[in-house]
C-alpha positions as CSV (number, residue, x, y, z in Angstrom):
1,M,-36.4,18.3,-8.3
2,E,-33.0,17.6,-8.3
3,T,-32.1,16.2,-5.0
4,K,-28.3,15.9,-4.6
5,R,-26.4,19.0,-4.1
6,T,-22.1,19.1,-4.2
7,L,-20.3,20.8,-1.7
8,G,-18.3,23.3,-2.9
9,R,-15.4,22.3,-5.5
10,T,-14.8,19.3,-3.7
11,G,-16.8,16.6,-5.5
12,I,-18.6,15.5,-2.6
13,G,-21.6,14.5,-2.8
14,V,-24.9,15.4,-0.7
15,S,-28.6,15.2,-0.7
16,A,-30.4,18.7,-0.8
17,L,-31.6,18.7,2.9
18,G,-29.6,17.7,5.8
19,F,-30.3,17.2,9.1
20,G,-29.1,19.4,12.0
21,C,-28.3,17.0,15.5
22,W,-28.3,20.0,17.5
23,A,-31.9,19.4,19.0
24,I,-30.7,16.2,19.7
25,G,-27.8,16.5,21.9
26,G,-30.0,17.1,24.6
27,E,-30.0,19.8,27.3
28,W,-26.8,22.0,28.1
29,Q,-25.6,25.1,29.4
30,S,-23.4,27.8,29.7
31,V,-21.2,28.4,33.1
32,D,-23.9,31.1,33.8
33,G,-26.8,28.6,33.4
34,Q,-28.2,29.5,30.0
35,P,-30.0,26.8,28.6
36,L,-28.1,26.0,25.7
37,G,-29.9,22.7,23.9
38,W,-33.7,22.2,23.3
39,G,-35.0,20.3,26.4
40,K,-35.0,16.4,27.0
41,V,-34.5,13.9,24.2
42,D,-35.1,10.5,23.9
43,D,-32.0,8.6,22.6
44,E,-33.5,6.0,21.1
45,E,-36.3,8.6,18.9
46,S,-32.8,10.7,17.7
47,I,-31.4,7.0,16.6
48,R,-34.8,5.9,14.8
49,A,-35.4,9.3,13.5
50,I,-31.9,9.3,11.8
51,R,-32.0,6.1,10.1
52,R,-35.3,6.6,9.0
53,A,-33.8,10.2,7.5
54,L,-31.5,7.6,5.9
55,D,-33.7,5.5,4.4
56,L,-35.8,8.5,2.8
57,G,-32.7,9.7,1.1
58,V,-30.8,12.0,3.9
59,T,-27.0,11.4,3.4
60,F,-25.5,14.8,5.1
61,F,-26.0,15.1,9.3
62,D,-24.5,18.3,10.8
63,T,-23.5,18.4,14.0
64,A,-20.8,19.6,16.7
65,D,-18.7,18.7,18.7
66,T,-20.7,21.0,21.6
67,Y,-24.0,20.4,21.3
68,G,-25.4,18.3,24.3
69,A,-21.7,18.5,25.4
70,G,-20.5,15.6,23.1
71,H,-23.5,13.8,23.3
72,S,-25.1,14.8,20.2
73,E,-21.5,13.2,18.1
74,R,-22.1,10.0,20.0
75,V,-26.0,9.3,19.5
76,L,-25.1,10.2,15.7
77,G,-22.3,7.7,15.5
78,R,-24.3,5.0,17.3
79,A,-27.2,5.7,15.0
80,L,-24.8,5.4,11.6
81,G,-23.2,2.4,12.6
82,K,-22.4,0.1,9.5
83,R,-24.2,3.1,7.3
84,R,-20.9,5.2,8.1
85,A,-19.9,5.1,4.3
86,D,-23.5,6.4,3.5
87,V,-23.9,9.6,4.7
88,V,-21.2,12.6,4.9
89,V,-20.9,13.6,8.3
90,A,-20.3,18.0,9.3
91,T,-18.9,18.7,12.6
92,K,-17.6,21.9,14.2
93,W,-14.9,22.5,16.9
94,G,-13.7,26.3,18.7
95,N,-15.6,26.0,22.2
96,V,-14.4,24.2,25.3
97,F,-16.8,21.8,27.5
98,D,-17.2,19.9,30.3
99,E,-19.1,16.6,29.3
100,E,-19.6,15.5,32.7
101,T,-21.7,18.8,33.7
102,R,-22.7,18.9,30.4
103,T,-21.5,23.4,30.2
104,R,-19.8,25.1,27.7
105,T,-16.9,26.3,29.5
106,G,-15.4,28.7,27.1
107,A,-13.9,28.9,23.5
108,D,-10.3,27.7,21.9
109,D,-9.1,29.0,18.2
110,S,-5.5,27.7,18.7
111,V,-4.3,25.1,16.5
112,E,-3.4,23.2,19.3
113,Y,-6.9,22.9,20.5
114,A,-8.2,22.0,16.7
115,H,-6.2,19.2,16.8
116,R,-7.4,18.0,20.3
117,A,-11.0,18.5,19.2
118,L,-10.6,16.8,15.8
119,T,-8.9,13.9,17.8
120,A,-12.1,13.9,20.3
121,S,-15.0,14.2,17.4
122,L,-13.6,11.6,15.9
123,K,-13.8,9.1,18.8
124,R,-16.7,10.2,19.5
125,L,-18.4,9.8,16.3
126,D,-16.8,6.3,16.0
127,T,-15.2,7.0,12.6
128,D,-11.8,7.7,11.2
129,H,-12.6,10.8,8.7
130,I,-14.9,13.5,9.0
131,D,-16.1,14.8,5.8
132,L,-16.6,18.2,6.3
133,Y,-14.8,20.1,9.9
134,Q,-16.4,23.3,10.6
135,L,-15.0,26.5,12.7
136,H,-18.0,27.2,14.9
137,L,-16.7,30.4,16.5
138,S,-18.5,33.4,14.3
139,D,-16.6,35.9,15.3
140,A,-12.9,34.4,15.2
141,D,-10.3,36.8,14.5
142,P,-9.8,36.5,10.4
143,E,-5.8,36.1,10.6
144,R,-6.2,33.2,13.5
145,A,-9.0,31.9,11.3
146,A,-6.1,32.2,8.5
147,E,-4.0,29.7,10.9
148,L,-6.9,27.6,11.2
149,R,-7.5,27.4,7.9
150,D,-3.9,26.0,7.2
151,A,-4.4,23.7,9.8
152,C,-7.2,22.3,8.1
153,E,-5.6,21.9,4.7
154,E,-3.2,19.6,6.7
155,F,-5.9,17.8,8.4
156,V,-6.9,16.9,5.0
157,R,-3.5,15.9,3.8
158,E,-3.3,13.4,6.5
159,G,-6.9,11.8,5.6
160,L,-8.7,12.9,8.7
161,I,-10.8,15.2,7.1
162,R,-12.2,15.6,3.5
163,A,-12.9,19.3,3.7
164,Y,-14.1,22.4,5.5
165,A,-15.9,25.2,6.7
166,W,-16.5,28.5,8.7
167,S,-19.8,28.4,10.6
168,T,-20.3,32.2,10.5
169,D,-22.7,35.3,9.2
170,D,-20.0,37.5,8.3
171,P,-18.9,37.4,4.5
172,S,-15.4,38.8,4.9
173,R,-14.6,35.9,7.3
174,A,-16.4,33.4,5.4
175,A,-14.3,34.6,2.6
176,V,-10.6,34.0,4.4
177,F,-11.4,30.3,4.8
178,G,-13.3,30.6,1.1
179,Q,-9.7,31.1,-0.1
180,G,-8.8,27.4,0.5
181,E,-8.4,24.9,-1.8
182,H,-10.7,22.2,0.4
183,C,-13.1,24.4,1.5
184,A,-16.1,23.5,0.4
185,A,-18.9,25.3,2.2
186,V,-20.1,28.2,4.2
187,Q,-22.6,27.4,7.1
188,H,-25.1,30.8,7.6
189,M,-28.3,31.8,8.9
190,A,-30.9,31.7,6.5
191,N,-34.6,31.1,6.2
192,V,-37.8,32.9,4.4
193,L,-37.7,35.7,7.3
194,Q,-34.4,36.4,7.5
195,D,-32.8,36.4,3.7
196,A,-29.1,36.4,4.2
197,P,-27.8,38.1,0.3
198,E,-24.8,38.7,1.0
199,M,-23.7,35.1,1.9
200,F,-25.6,33.7,-0.7
201,A,-23.5,35.8,-3.3
202,L,-20.3,35.4,-1.5
203,C,-21.4,31.0,-1.9
204,E,-22.0,32.0,-6.1
205,E,-18.6,33.7,-6.0
206,L,-16.6,31.3,-4.6
207,Q,-18.3,28.5,-5.7
208,L,-19.0,26.9,-2.2
209,A,-22.1,25.3,-0.5
210,G,-24.0,27.3,1.5
211,I,-25.4,25.0,4.6
212,N,-28.0,26.6,5.9
213,R,-28.7,27.1,9.8
214,S,-32.3,28.0,11.5
215,P,-34.1,27.2,7.8
216,L,-37.0,26.7,10.0
217,A,-36.5,29.9,11.8
218,M,-35.7,27.7,15.3
219,G,-39.5,26.1,14.9
220,L,-41.6,29.4,13.9
221,L,-41.4,28.7,10.5
222,T,-43.6,25.1,11.6
223,G,-46.6,27.4,12.3
224,K,-46.0,25.2,16.3
225,R,-44.9,27.9,18.1
226,R,-47.4,30.4,19.2
227,T,-47.5,33.9,21.1
228,G,-48.0,33.1,24.8
229,Q,-47.0,29.0,24.5
230,A,-44.3,28.4,27.1
231,L,-41.1,26.3,26.9
232,E,-39.9,24.0,28.9
233,A,-37.2,25.1,31.0
234,G,-33.9,23.5,29.3
235,D,-34.8,25.0,26.0
236,I,-32.4,28.1,24.5
237,R,-35.6,29.2,23.4
238,S,-37.0,30.0,27.0
239,R,-34.4,32.4,27.8
240,P,-33.3,33.3,24.2
241,P,-29.6,34.9,23.8
242,Q,-29.5,38.2,21.7
243,W,-28.7,36.7,18.9
244,L,-32.0,34.6,19.2
245,R,-34.7,36.6,16.6
246,G,-38.3,35.7,17.3
247,F,-38.5,34.7,20.5
248,E,-38.8,36.4,24.0
249,E,-38.4,34.9,27.5
250,G,-41.7,35.0,29.4
251,V,-43.6,35.3,25.7
252,G,-42.8,32.2,24.0
253,A,-42.8,33.0,20.1
254,D,-42.9,37.2,19.0
255,P,-46.2,38.4,17.8
256,E,-44.7,40.3,15.2
257,W,-43.0,37.1,13.8
258,V,-45.9,34.8,14.3
259,G,-48.1,37.8,12.1
260,R,-45.0,37.2,9.6
261,V,-45.3,33.8,9.0
262,D,-49.1,33.8,9.1
263,A,-48.5,35.7,6.4
264,L,-47.0,33.8,4.4
265,K,-48.8,30.5,5.0
266,D,-50.9,30.3,1.6
267,I,-47.9,30.4,-0.4
268,L,-45.6,28.1,1.4
269,T,-48.5,25.5,2.0
270,S,-48.9,25.8,-1.8
271,D,-48.9,22.3,-3.7
272,G,-49.7,20.3,-0.2
273,R,-47.0,21.3,1.6
274,T,-46.2,21.7,5.3
275,L,-45.6,25.2,6.1
276,G,-42.2,23.6,7.1
277,Q,-41.9,22.0,3.4
278,G,-42.3,24.9,2.4
279,A,-39.7,27.1,4.2
280,L,-37.3,24.6,2.8
281,A,-38.5,25.0,-0.8
282,W,-38.0,28.9,-0.1
283,L,-34.5,28.0,0.3
284,W,-33.9,26.2,-2.6
285,A,-35.3,28.4,-4.7
286,R,-33.2,31.0,-3.5
287,S,-29.8,29.4,-4.5
288,P,-28.6,26.3,-6.3
289,R,-26.0,25.8,-3.7
290,A,-28.6,26.2,-0.7
291,V,-28.3,22.9,1.7
292,P,-30.7,23.5,4.6
293,I,-30.3,21.8,7.8
294,P,-33.7,21.3,9.9
295,G,-33.1,20.2,13.3
296,F,-35.6,17.4,14.6
297,R,-36.1,15.1,17.5
298,S,-38.9,12.4,16.6
299,V,-39.2,10.1,13.8
300,A,-42.6,12.2,12.7
301,Q,-40.6,15.3,11.9
302,A,-37.6,13.6,10.4
303,E,-40.4,12.5,8.0
304,E,-41.8,15.7,7.2
305,N,-38.4,17.3,6.6
306,A,-37.2,14.9,4.4
307,G,-40.7,14.9,2.5
308,A,-39.9,18.8,1.5
309,M,-37.2,16.9,-1.4
310,A,-40.4,15.1,-3.5
311,K,-42.1,18.9,-3.6
312,G,-39.1,20.6,-4.9
313,P,-38.4,24.1,-4.7
314,L,-41.2,27.0,-4.5
315,S,-41.7,28.9,-8.0
316,A,-39.9,32.1,-9.0
317,E,-43.8,34.0,-9.3
318,Q,-43.7,32.9,-5.8
319,V,-40.3,33.8,-4.4
320,A,-41.5,37.5,-5.8
321,E,-44.7,37.3,-3.8
322,V,-42.7,36.4,-0.3
323,D,-40.7,39.4,-0.6
324,R,-43.9,41.4,-1.9
325,I,-45.2,39.9,1.2
326,L,-42.3,40.6,3.8
327,G,-41.7,44.2,2.3
328,R,-38.3,43.4,1.0
């Protein structure tokens, strides 16, 4: 398959697969103690995994300032080091957090905060520019978002960022950013279990890349999460917030969702793919603008995810069969 994508109208080239750096931020929490990370993490293993991904042709890394309350950005910056010029780095802003206590303390949608957050991210990432700067407040007010879009255009003029995007699942909000000259993408949730037809259509209409978060449905599509399997206390899936589908507190993976994954297994593991590689292959078949960003915490996960690129997208017949099985 064509293993490269262009971020929207910008001409910025990336690998067809990106790596999401949420999990490598380690443990962090909300003010009321809700876990917001994926549990404990080994920074040295994270760094080895990032460098292995680079060797395997992955050139796009997506993080956020709030992941691990700044920790994910620091780890990514360390891992890239002298190879920074070889990659496209995306990060996000909008959440307010305390690095020392690793706590998300609120949100700030002001233009002033965007300036401060950008300066802080550049420092943590140890870089002089961010390739793709993304608003991380999915339900921000559209009028305020228009001001933030204009602020991002100013950041482009100043050479601090190359392009920008909004991480949101609302097409009307994404369209507000999409009107900006240097808007390159929308980051939205999509996976074989949770299609996003309106968002895919918007990306096509506005010529934006679709950066797909949760491409493996928070781990369900790796086949490693079963019902009744406990998750460690610091893992967001152990006490899933309302938006996190497919997991239940005290139950682990939702049995109904596990059943859907099992029903798709034969199709997704065709042509020697692992289940996770098949889930990524579905996204590439779904849209030529799709750039899935699976998470990782180990070299083995990095190798498996990157290996999906060699196997390419599912066929149109396989996509139709998936829709039939899921009753879509």
